[in-house]
N, C-alpha and C positions, 0 to 999 in steps of 0.2 A: 177865569181859565186861561192860564198863561201860552203863549205861543212860542215854540222854538226855530227858530231859522237855521237853514242849514249852508254851510258855507260851499259853494260850489268850483269846483275845478277846472282848468282848461287842460285842453290835452296836454299841454306842454307842462303844467304843474305837474300832473299826471306822470309823464314820463321820468320827470325830474325826482321823483320818490325814491329813496334810497330803499333797496332790496332788504326784506326781514323774513329771516329764517322761518320756517313754517307759517308762513302766511301768503295768501295768494290773492292778488288784485286784479278788480275789472274797472272801467268807467260806466256809468251809466248816468248821461244825459248830465253830465259834470258831477254827478254822485259817486265819491268815492267808495266801494265795496269790498270789504276785505272779508276774506274766508278763511276757515282753519285749513290745516293739511286734511287732505281725505282719508276715509277711515280705510282699513285695510280690505275691505269689500267693497269699496268704491274701487279699491285698485285694480280687486281682481276681476270686476264687470269691465272697466277701463281696458284692459288688457286684453280681456278675451274679444273685445269690439275690434280694437286695434289688430288682433292677431287673425282674426276672421276676415277682416277688409284687406289686412297685406297679402293673405293666403291667396285671395282673389286677385288681387293686381296681379301677383308673382304667376299665379296659373293661367290668367287671359292675357297678361301683358299690358292691358288698359294704361294709358300714361296719366297716373293719378299718383299725387302725394297722399299718404295719410300721414296725418301729424297727430301729436298729444299734447295739450294745453299750450297750441299757439296761439298769438293773440292778433286779433284781427279788428282794426279799426274801420267799423260800420257806418261812421258818423264823424263828425267834428268831434263830439264831446262823448263818444260812446267807443269803447274798447271792450270787447269781449273775447275769452279764450275758451272754446269749448273743450271739452274732455277729449273729444277727439273730431277731428276735422277730415274732410275729404275734398281733393282741389284739387284739380287738371292743374299737370307740371306746367304748361306754358302760360294758362290763367294767374298762377302764383309767381312766377317770374314777371310777370307783366303789372305785377300789383307792386306799388311803390311801397319802399322800408321807411316807416316813420320812426322819430324819436323815441327810444324804448324799446325798438325790436320788433314790433308789430308790422303787418302787411295792411295798406289802405285798401280795404274792399270787404269781400266775403267770402267764406268757404262755400262750395257747391252743396254739402251735405255738412250739419252740424250734431254732435252729437253729447246730448248733455246727462250726467247720471243725476236723477235727482236725490236729494237725501232727506234726512228729517228735517233739518234745518231749512230747506226750502220752503217757501211760502208759495202759494197756488198763484198769487199775485205776481212776484217776482218771476216765476218762472213764467208766466203768460207774457210779462213785459218783454223777455230775454226772447222771446219766441219769436214775438212780434220784431223786434229788432233785428233778427236774423232775415227773417221774410222781405222786410222790408228794404234790406240792405242787399237783398239778391239772392240769398240761400233757396235753394231750389226746396230741400227737405230739411227739416229738424227732428231727429228722435230723440223722445224722452224716454229714458230708462228707467223705471221704477223700482227700486228693489224691494219695497213693503206693500202689499202683496207683490211679487215681480209679475211686471208688464210692462208693454212699450206701447207710447202713444206717440204716431208720426203724424206732422203740421206739414204739409204742402204748400207754395208757394199759390197754388190754384185753389185753395181755401179750404181742401180736404183733410179732413184730421178723420183716423183711425186708430183704433185701440187693437192690441194683439195682447193674448192671454198665454200661458203655459199652454204649449200643445198645440199651438198656432205658428205658420209661419207667414213673413211677407214679404213684397218684394222693392224695389227700387229701381224700376227698368230705364227710367229716365237717365239715370247716373252710373246702375253697375248692372248692365242689363246681364240677365241668365241666371243671377245670385238669386239665390232663397235664402233668407235669414229666420232660421227659428229661433223662437223666443227662448227656450229652452236652453238652447246654446249659447244666448248671451250670459245666460245667468248660472251656466255650468260652473261648478268648482267652487261657488258662494256658499259656506255654512248658513243655512237659513233655519 
């Protein structure tokens, strides 16, 4: 049985890659991850999560940035771009901007929309990387069937189904997130 070796990239090499239309990239411990352009359903869920969080921020006046596909260098050889990220404005300003435009550090909240192409092991690895880098919570929004799994830095993992709601009191005090709202508008 032949073994195949994979060339690992440095962050510098990753940051120097030319943009390629329709391809999103992340760096996973030196391994280049290339993902196809997201589906329309993915975009609807991403837009809904962004809108719910932006509305909350605007109504409460909390000093948070809500970002789409923003790059975060979680470690010297890890660069991730969550579908939606929440980070305090002051913390974001304090994060060093690295080559390629990412910020060195972790968002407070990372939201990933899980697609049919994502493997459980790849998603689990990504969650661990966020939490190890300092992210307080990671929300995994699964499309089929619609449900949410929340991973917290404390080690707590909770699953929520349609008809249920959840909260993120440490980051988003007073906000109650209905699972149904996150998937509203998606033709399932």
